[in-house]
C-alpha positions in Angstrom: -68.6 -9.2 -10.0 -69.7 -12.5 -11.6 -71.2 -10.8 -14.5 -69.1 -11.5 -18.4 -69.5 -7.5 -18.8 -68.1 -7.3 -15.2 -64.4 -8.1 -16.9 -64.8 -6.0 -20.5 -62.9 -2.9 -21.4 -61.9 -1.0 -24.6 -58.5 -1.1 -25.9 -57.5 0.4 -29.5 -56.5 -2.2 -31.6 -53.0 -0.4 -32.5 -51.8 -0.5 -28.6 -52.2 -4.9 -29.4 -48.4 -5.8 -29.7 -47.6 -7.5 -33.0 -44.1 -7.7 -32.4 -41.4 -7.7 -29.4 -39.8 -5.3 -27.6 -36.3 -4.3 -29.3 -35.0 -5.6 -26.2 -36.5 -7.3 -23.4 -35.7 -5.6 -20.8 -37.0 -2.3 -22.2 -40.1 -3.3 -22.4 -42.5 -0.8 -19.8 -43.8 -2.3 -16.4 -46.5 -0.7 -14.9 -46.0 -1.5 -11.1 -49.9 -1.5 -8.5 -49.9 -1.9 -4.7 -52.8 -3.8 -3.6 -53.3 -2.2 -0.7 -53.9 1.0 -2.1 -53.8 0.7 -5.9 -50.9 2.8 -6.4 -49.5 2.7 -9.7 -45.9 3.6 -11.0 -44.9 4.3 -14.5 -41.2 2.0 -15.3 -39.3 -0.3 -17.5 -38.9 -3.9 -16.6 -35.0 -3.5 -16.1 -35.8 -1.7 -12.6 -38.0 -5.1 -11.2 -35.1 -5.8 -8.8 -36.3 -2.2 -6.9 -38.9 -4.1 -6.4 -37.8 -6.8 -5.1 -36.2 -7.4 -1.4 -33.1 -9.9 -0.5 -34.9 -13.4 0.3 -38.0 -13.3 -1.9 -38.7 -16.2 -4.4 -39.1 -15.8 -8.3 -41.4 -18.5 -9.1 -40.7 -19.2 -12.9 -42.4 -21.1 -15.5 -39.8 -23.1 -17.4 -41.9 -24.8 -20.3 -40.9 -24.0 -23.9 -43.0 -23.4 -26.8 -43.0 -26.5 -29.7 -43.1 -25.4 -33.2 -46.4 -27.3 -32.6 -47.8 -25.1 -36.4 -47.4 -26.7 -39.7 -48.5 -26.6 -43.0 -49.5 -30.0 -45.8 -52.0 -30.8 -48.4 -54.7 -33.0 -48.9 -54.6 -36.4 -51.1 -56.7 -34.0 -53.5 -54.2 -30.9 -53.4 -55.9 -28.7 -50.9 -53.9 -26.9 -48.8 -54.3 -27.7 -44.5 -52.8 -26.3 -41.6 -52.9 -28.6 -38.2 -51.8 -27.3 -35.1 -50.8 -30.2 -32.5 -52.5 -29.8 -29.8 -51.2 -32.4 -27.0 -47.6 -33.1 -27.5 -46.9 -32.8 -23.7 -49.3 -36.1 -23.2 -47.3 -38.1 -25.0 -43.8 -39.2 -24.0 -40.1 -39.4 -25.5 -40.1 -42.9 -26.3 -43.9 -42.7 -28.3 -42.2 -39.6 -30.2 -39.4 -41.7 -31.4 -41.5 -44.7 -32.3 -41.9 -43.2 -35.9 -46.4 -43.4 -35.4 -47.8 -40.6 -32.7 -52.1 -39.7 -32.5 -52.4 -36.5 -31.6 -55.6 -34.2 -30.9 -55.1 -30.7 -33.5 -57.0 -28.0 -34.6 -57.3 -28.4 -38.7 -58.0 -25.4 -40.8 -58.7 -26.2 -44.1 -61.4 -24.9 -47.3 -63.1 -28.1 -46.9 -63.6 -30.6 -43.7 -60.9 -33.7 -43.6 -62.9 -36.9 -43.8 -61.9 -39.5 -41.7 -59.7 -41.8 -43.3 -58.1 -39.5 -45.1 -53.8 -38.8 -45.3 -52.7 -35.5 -45.2 -48.6 -34.9 -46.2 -46.7 -32.4 -44.4 -44.2 -32.7 -46.6 -41.9 -36.0 -47.5 -40.8 -36.4 -43.9 -44.2 -37.0 -42.4 -48.3 -38.1 -43.2 -51.3 -37.9 -41.1 -54.6 -40.4 -40.9 -57.4 -38.8 -39.7 -58.8 -40.9 -37.1 -61.5 -38.7 -35.6 -63.8 -35.3 -36.2 -65.4 -33.0 -33.8 -65.5 -29.7 -35.3 -62.1 -28.1 -36.3 -60.8 -30.4 -34.2 -59.4 -33.7 -34.8 -57.8 -36.9 -34.3 -54.5 -37.4 -36.4 -52.3 -40.4 -36.4 -48.8 -38.9 -37.0 -46.3 -41.3 -39.3 -42.7 -40.3 -40.0 -39.2 -41.4 -39.9 -36.9 -41.0 -37.0 -38.2 -38.8 -34.0 -41.1 -36.4 -34.1 -39.8 -33.9 -32.5 -36.4 -33.5 -35.6 -39.0 -33.5 -38.0 -41.3 -30.7 -36.4 -37.8 -28.7 -35.5 -37.4 -29.1 -39.8 -41.0 -27.9 -40.6 -42.8 -26.4 -37.9 -43.9 -22.7 -37.0 -44.6 -21.2 -33.7 -48.1 -20.8 -32.8 -48.8 -17.2 -32.6 -51.8 -15.8 -30.8 -54.9 -15.5 -32.8 -54.6 -11.5 -32.1 -51.1 -11.4 -33.8 -51.9 -10.8 -37.4 -49.0 -11.3 -39.1 -47.9 -14.7 -40.9 -44.5 -16.0 -39.2 -43.0 -17.7 -42.5 -42.7 -13.9 -43.9 -41.7 -11.6 -40.8 -38.3 -10.7 -40.1 -39.0 -11.3 -36.7 -37.9 -14.8 -35.5 -40.9 -16.0 -33.2 -38.5 -19.0 -32.4 -36.6 -16.8 -30.1 -38.8 -14.1 -29.6 -41.9 -16.0 -28.5 -39.8 -18.2 -26.0 -38.4 -17.6 -22.4 -34.8 -17.8 -21.9 -35.1 -20.6 -19.3 -37.3 -22.6 -21.5 -35.9 -25.9 -21.4 -39.0 -28.1 -20.9 -41.1 -28.8 -23.9 -44.5 -29.2 -24.3 -46.4 -25.5 -24.6 -48.7 -24.4 -27.6 -48.6 -20.5 -26.3 -45.5 -18.9 -24.5 -45.8 -17.9 -20.6 -46.0 -14.5 -21.9 -44.7 -13.0 -18.1 -41.6 -14.3 -18.8 -40.3 -13.0 -22.0 -39.1 -9.5 -20.6 -36.6 -11.2 -18.6 -32.9 -12.0 -20.0 -30.1 -13.8 -18.4 -28.2 -10.6 -17.2 -31.6 -9.3 -15.5 -31.5 -13.0 -14.1 -27.9 -13.0 -13.2 -28.6 -9.8 -11.6 -31.6 -10.5 -9.7 -29.5 -13.3 -7.7 -26.7 -11.2 -6.7 -29.3 -9.5 -5.1 -30.4 -12.3 -3.0 -33.2 -13.3 -5.5 -34.1 -17.0 -5.4 -35.4 -18.4 -8.5 -37.1 -21.8 -8.7 -39.1 -23.0 -11.5 -41.7 -25.2 -12.2 -43.5 -26.4 -15.3 -46.5 -25.9 -16.3 -47.7 -26.8 -20.4 -50.1 -24.1 -21.9 -52.2 -25.0 -24.1 -54.4 -23.5 -27.3 -57.0 -23.2 -24.4 -55.4 -20.6 -22.7 -56.6 -18.2 -25.1 -60.8 -19.3 -25.0 -63.0 -16.6 -24.6 -65.3 -16.4 -21.6 -69.0 -17.2 -23.5 -70.8 -17.7 -20.4 -73.1 -14.6 -19.0 -72.2 -15.9 -15.1 -68.6 -16.5 -14.8 -69.1 -19.0 -12.5 -70.2 -21.1 -14.8 -67.1 -21.2 -17.1 -65.1 -24.4 -17.5 -61.6 -23.9 -17.3 -58.8 -25.9 -19.5 -56.7 -27.9 -18.4 -52.8 -27.6 -18.5 -49.8 -30.4 -17.3 -48.0 -29.6 -15.2 -45.4 -30.2 -12.9 -43.3 -29.3 -9.2 -40.1 -31.0 -8.2 -40.0 -31.7 -4.5 -36.5 -29.1 -4.7 -39.0 -26.8 -5.8 -41.9 -27.0 -3.6 -38.8 -27.3 -0.4 -37.7 -24.2 -1.8 -41.1 -22.5 -2.2 -42.1 -24.1 1.4 -39.1 -22.5 3.4 -39.8 -18.9 2.0 -43.2 -19.0 3.7 -42.1 -20.9 6.6 -39.7 -17.8 6.9 -42.5 -15.5 6.1 -40.4 -14.3 2.4 -42.4 -13.5 -0.4 -43.3 -16.4 -3.0 -43.4 -13.9 -6.5 -45.3 -15.8 -9.8 -43.9 -14.6 -12.9 -47.0 -15.0 -15.1 -50.6 -16.1 -14.3 -49.5 -20.0 -15.2 -46.7 -19.4 -12.1 -50.2 -18.4 -10.2 -52.6 -21.1 -11.5 -49.5 -23.9 -10.8 -48.6 -22.8 -7.5 -52.1 -22.4 -5.9 -53.9 -25.6 -7.7 -50.4 -27.3 -5.7 -50.7 -25.5 -1.8 -53.0 -27.3 0.3 -55.2 -26.4 3.1 -51.8 -26.4 5.3 -50.4 -23.4 3.0 -47.6 -25.7 2.1 -47.2 -26.6 -2.2 -47.2 -30.4 -2.8 -44.5 -31.6 -5.5 -45.6 -33.5 -8.2 -47.4 -33.7 -11.5 -50.7 -33.9 -12.9 -53.4 -32.1 -14.6 -53.8 -28.2 -13.3 -57.4 -26.5 -14.2 -58.2 -23.9 -11.3 -59.8 -21.6 -12.6 -59.8 -18.3 -10.6 -62.0 -15.5 -10.0 -63.0 -12.9 -7.8 -63.8 -14.5 -4.4 -61.0 -17.1 -4.7 -58.3 -16.9 -1.4 -55.3 -17.4 -2.6 -52.8 -19.6 -0.4 -49.5 -19.0 -1.3 -48.7 -16.2 -3.9 -47.7 -12.8 -2.1 -47.1 -10.8 -5.5 -46.6 -11.2 -9.7 -45.7 -10.3 -12.5 -47.9 -10.3 -15.8 -48.8 -9.4 -18.7 -51.8 -7.0 -20.0 -54.8 -9.6 -20.1 -57.6 -9.5 -23.2 -61.1 -8.3 -22.1 -63.9 -10.7 -20.6 -60.7 -13.5 -20.4 -60.1 -15.5 -17.6 -57.1 -13.9 -16.8 -58.0 -11.0 -16.6 -60.5 -12.7 -13.9 -57.6 -14.0 -12.0 -55.6 -10.6 -11.8 -59.1 -9.0 -11.1 -59.6 -11.7 -7.9 -55.8 -10.8 -6.6 -56.0 -7.3 -6.7 -59.4 -6.6 -7.2 -61.6 -6.0 -10.3 -62.1 -2.1 -9.9 -58.2 -1.3 -9.4 -57.2 -3.7 -12.1 -60.0 -2.3 -14.7 -58.3 1.4 -13.1 -54.6 0.1 -13.9 -56.0 -0.8 -17.7 -57.5 2.2 -18.5 -54.5 4.0 -17.1 -51.9 1.9 -19.1 -55.1 2.7 -22.4 -54.2 5.8 -21.7 -50.9 6.2 -21.3 -50.0 3.9 -24.3 -49.2 0.6 -22.8 -48.5 -2.2 -25.5 -50.9 -5.0 -24.2 -50.9 -9.1 -24.4 -48.1 -11.2 -25.2 -45.6 -9.2 -26.9 -46.8 -6.5 -25.1 -45.6 -5.0 -21.5 -46.0 -6.2 -18.0 -47.4 -5.2 -14.8 -46.0 -6.4 -11.4 -49.2 -6.3 -8.7 -48.4 -6.7 -5.2 
């Protein structure tokens, strides 16, 4: 249960979705009942069948920023940078004309400390520190940092999507974004939410489903592999979150009334569980979440979850295994492989309940 080898499965590369489904709600949905392991094949538009009047559906309203930017060194060499800690900055800092941020930097040769990278005419950055491929850059620009990023940046797609969005017919700025995204700060989408449309949300509300928004700004660490043989030794990444007083009240009212709290995505699961006290109630507030959920964890808040399919040996696969049982999850994944479900960020979904 604690060996990294316990979380391996074989996935044919052709099942890794490279593009989104042509219609969000037409993605496939594999249902899994925790109590008996029973599965079912559906489409995401069928999700209302599995939700009851009074259920609280908790969604993550973070918005993916165009954090991938391209520039040149003073020598002319090409540079690609990924801004990592946008969520740590304030609006005032971003409008000041200077911003210090940690970044992943990819170049043919490492950038020297003190050197300058130019990102077009609108922005440059001085290298303050370097730790392998992670750099601390001081950006200088005119006007507002968000406006500059919007003009020049690209959505940072996951590393397993093997296409260049600069040359793709897919508009990833729209496709790799939930329809309820409103809080800038993520560098990866909370992908379980990609299957919702405004029409489906309206239908759920009409059916008495209560939708609550919380925020967890998904960081690039979500793609970091677990590299230790004993998963208990893994150090999980930290991500910034916020739960409003109003959201906490609605969630806690459902808990007291014995109505289900259903998390959309592992990001919502981690945030809810991190913020839930020993009394079983969610505490409102903001901070950083570093909760690593793996088998043996006792869930305090989440009754069911909507989630995509996760990478082998990943912390997210361990989370869903903690929720439904490792064997049942791996059996469901094997079924999904056999039935040619599409995997990962642009892939199909599961409802585990």
